[in-house]
C-alpha positions as a printed NumPy array, in Angstrom:
array([[ 13.371, -64.994,  23.41 ],
       [ 15.526, -67.067,  25.957],
       [ 18.868, -65.939,  26.802],
       [ 20.326, -68.751,  24.378],
       [ 18.896, -67.766,  21.719],
       [ 19.85 , -63.539,  22.07 ],
       [ 23.17 , -64.647,  22.81 ],
       [ 23.851, -66.991,  19.901],
       [ 22.068, -64.327,  18.061],
       [ 24.14 , -61.693,  19.127],
       [ 27.482, -63.323,  18.823],
       [ 26.353, -64.484,  15.251],
       [ 26.154, -60.592,  14.435],
       [ 29.89 , -59.958,  15.724],
       [ 30.926, -63.038,  12.963],
       [ 28.603, -61.61 ,  10.423],
       [ 30.097, -57.81 ,  11.042],
       [ 33.514, -59.425,  10.71 ],
       [ 33.118, -60.602,   7.4  ],
       [ 31.503, -57.242,   6.211],
       [ 34.346, -55.209,   7.361],
       [ 36.787, -57.247,   5.005],
       [ 34.473, -57.388,   1.985],
       [ 36.298, -55.188,  -0.912],
       [ 38.538, -54.022,   1.315],
       [ 42.413, -54.006,   0.559],
       [ 45.518, -54.938,   2.132],
       [ 46.852, -51.54 ,   1.996],
       [ 43.574, -49.54 ,   3.401],
       [ 43.445, -52.251,   5.69 ],
       [ 46.908, -51.273,   7.648],
       [ 46.107, -47.848,   7.251],
       [ 46.071, -45.764,  10.36 ],
       [ 43.496, -42.727,  10.531],
       [ 45.594, -40.013,  10.839],
       [ 48.51 , -41.91 ,  11.14 ],
       [ 47.6  , -42.614,  14.889],
       [ 44.147, -44.218,  15.085],
       [ 43.992, -47.932,  14.962],
       [ 43.877, -49.65 ,  11.845],
       [ 41.234, -52.402,  10.37 ],
       [ 43.302, -55.404,  10.385],
       [ 44.092, -54.357,  14.115],
       [ 40.706, -54.023,  15.142],
       [ 39.733, -57.313,  13.546],
       [ 42.565, -59.123,  15.381],
       [ 42.032, -57.231,  18.698],
       [ 37.943, -58.38 ,  18.458],
       [ 38.9  , -62.155,  17.814],
       [ 41.01 , -62.164,  20.169],
       [ 39.287, -60.525,  22.802],
       [ 36.224, -62.82 ,  22.155],
       [ 38.985, -65.958,  21.692],
       [ 40.693, -64.949,  25.   ],
       [ 37.339, -64.298,  27.029],
       [ 34.853, -66.95 ,  26.182],
       [ 38.052, -69.58 ,  26.166],
       [ 38.331, -68.382,  30.115],
       [ 34.123, -69.214,  30.501],
       [ 34.741, -72.399,  28.821],
       [ 37.981, -73.496,  30.625],
       [ 39.682, -74.108,  27.374],
       [ 42.536, -73.348,  25.308],
       [ 42.371, -70.683,  23.058],
       [ 41.863, -71.332,  19.692],
       [ 44.986, -68.616,  19.343],
       [ 47.29 , -71.537,  20.528],
       [ 46.499, -73.275,  16.821],
       [ 46.437, -70.114,  14.932],
       [ 49.552, -67.813,  16.404],
       [ 52.132, -69.249,  13.904],
       [ 50.009, -68.226,  10.857],
       [ 49.767, -64.963,  11.972],
       [ 53.475, -65.141,  12.849],
       [ 53.107, -61.564,  15.036],
       [ 56.264, -60.637,  17.064],
       [ 53.627, -60.836,  20.448],
       [ 53.652, -62.972,  23.314],
       [ 50.874, -65.752,  22.758],
       [ 48.824, -64.57 ,  25.835],
       [ 48.848, -60.924,  23.72 ],
       [ 44.926, -59.803,  22.815],
       [ 46.015, -56.312,  22.614],
       [ 44.567, -54.793,  26.117],
       [ 46.932, -51.735,  26.476],
       [ 48.664, -51.708,  23.058],
       [ 50.915, -48.636,  22.172],
       [ 51.741, -47.572,  18.331],
       [ 54.8  , -50.016,  18.094],
       [ 52.554, -53.07 ,  19.312],
       [ 49.424, -51.968,  17.021],
       [ 51.625, -51.182,  13.948],
       [ 53.495, -54.756,  14.505],
       [ 49.733, -56.595,  13.7  ],
       [ 50.275, -57.067,   9.737],
       [ 48.744, -60.126,   7.904],
       [ 49.58 , -60.703,   4.258],
       [ 45.825, -62.28 ,   3.663],
       [ 42.524, -60.537,   5.162],
       [ 40.859, -64.045,   4.713],
       [ 43.191, -65.13 ,   7.562],
       [ 41.445, -62.716,   9.728],
       [ 37.995, -63.633,   8.84 ],
       [ 39.164, -67.726,   9.284],
       [ 40.448, -67.063,  12.509],
       [ 37.346, -65.533,  14.099],
       [ 35.324, -68.036,  12.126],
       [ 37.254, -70.447,  14.613],
       [ 36.985, -68.415,  17.832],
       [ 32.803, -68.013,  16.21 ],
       [ 32.383, -71.893,  16.434],
       [ 34.102, -72.13 ,  19.925],
       [ 32.   , -69.558,  21.109],
       [ 28.575, -71.098,  19.928],
       [ 30.148, -74.638,  21.574],
       [ 30.28 , -72.918,  25.228],
       [ 26.847, -71.519,  24.263],
       [ 25.389, -74.81 ,  23.572],
       [ 25.893, -75.268,  27.552],
       [ 23.249, -72.493,  28.109],
       [ 20.334, -74.058,  25.512],
       [ 17.529, -74.856,  27.764],
       [ 16.415, -77.585,  25.116],
       [ 19.313, -79.621,  26.038],
       [ 18.206, -79.461,  29.36 ],
       [ 20.841, -77.476,  30.686],
       [ 19.752, -74.035,  32.529],
       [ 20.876, -70.345,  32.767],
       [ 23.158, -71.38 ,  35.606],
       [ 25.913, -70.799,  34.012],
       [ 25.502, -67.404,  33.265],
       [ 25.102, -66.776,  37.591],
       [ 28.569, -68.512,  37.627],
       [ 31.085, -65.937,  39.246],
       [ 34.244, -65.832,  37.15 ],
       [ 36.433, -62.85 ,  38.745],
       [ 35.689, -61.881,  42.547],
       [ 37.948, -59.18 ,  42.067],
       [ 35.262, -56.547,  41.254],
       [ 32.398, -55.331,  43.529],
       [ 29.87 , -56.867,  42.455],
       [ 31.917, -60.082,  41.349],
       [ 32.186, -60.585,  37.4  ],
       [ 29.741, -63.808,  36.277],
       [ 29.898, -65.675,  33.21 ],
       [ 26.712, -63.334,  32.051],
       [ 28.149, -60.204,  32.626],
       [ 31.624, -61.249,  31.488],
       [ 29.649, -62.228,  27.806],
       [ 27.585, -59.199,  27.583],
       [ 31.054, -56.971,  28.205],
       [ 32.623, -59.286,  25.231],
       [ 29.986, -58.937,  22.986],
       [ 29.972, -55.001,  23.724],
       [ 33.381, -54.439,  23.357],
       [ 33.577, -56.579,  19.512],
       [ 30.446, -54.368,  18.577],
       [ 32.42 , -51.402,  19.488],
       [ 35.607, -52.398,  17.885],
       [ 33.765, -53.948,  14.508],
       [ 31.641, -50.312,  14.24 ],
       [ 35.413, -48.831,  14.801],
       [ 36.464, -51.174,  11.882],
       [ 33.537, -49.908,   9.746],
       [ 33.852, -46.293,  10.543],
       [ 37.57 , -46.542,   9.37 ],
       [ 36.749, -48.719,   6.312],
       [ 34.251, -45.629,   5.05 ],
       [ 36.653, -43.161,   6.098],
       [ 39.815, -44.353,   4.259]])
């Protein structure tokens, strides 16, 4: 299996998990905070999509999908906010009236991610050298596009696992 196929498979699993978590979920449960302090499913799904959107757009050198979606959510957060470091008030501020909106936003992020990954498709004559491109030299060792992608995938899967657990718990 080549790198491109492996990455496409992983990001596909992320979107499948978003859809699976929302299936059969009602709004009240989706907004409930476990033990009144844990992250609710809505926040976990929003944050998952925002992290993927932010980081992949940065890798691709493109505008985030969120720019076109933020007004549909109408959240009292800065446009650049993707949930990192949120305290209880910010977590509570992430509310939606329709869970399908979260799924649709993530679907848009997923498509943008696939578009970026097409750059890595050896069948199209594009090699994996993009994965070796340094995207953040503030770290030792510097972060490459490949490391950033693995980090995004890991973060998304972790949060979706939390969302699935919370759904089962509630």
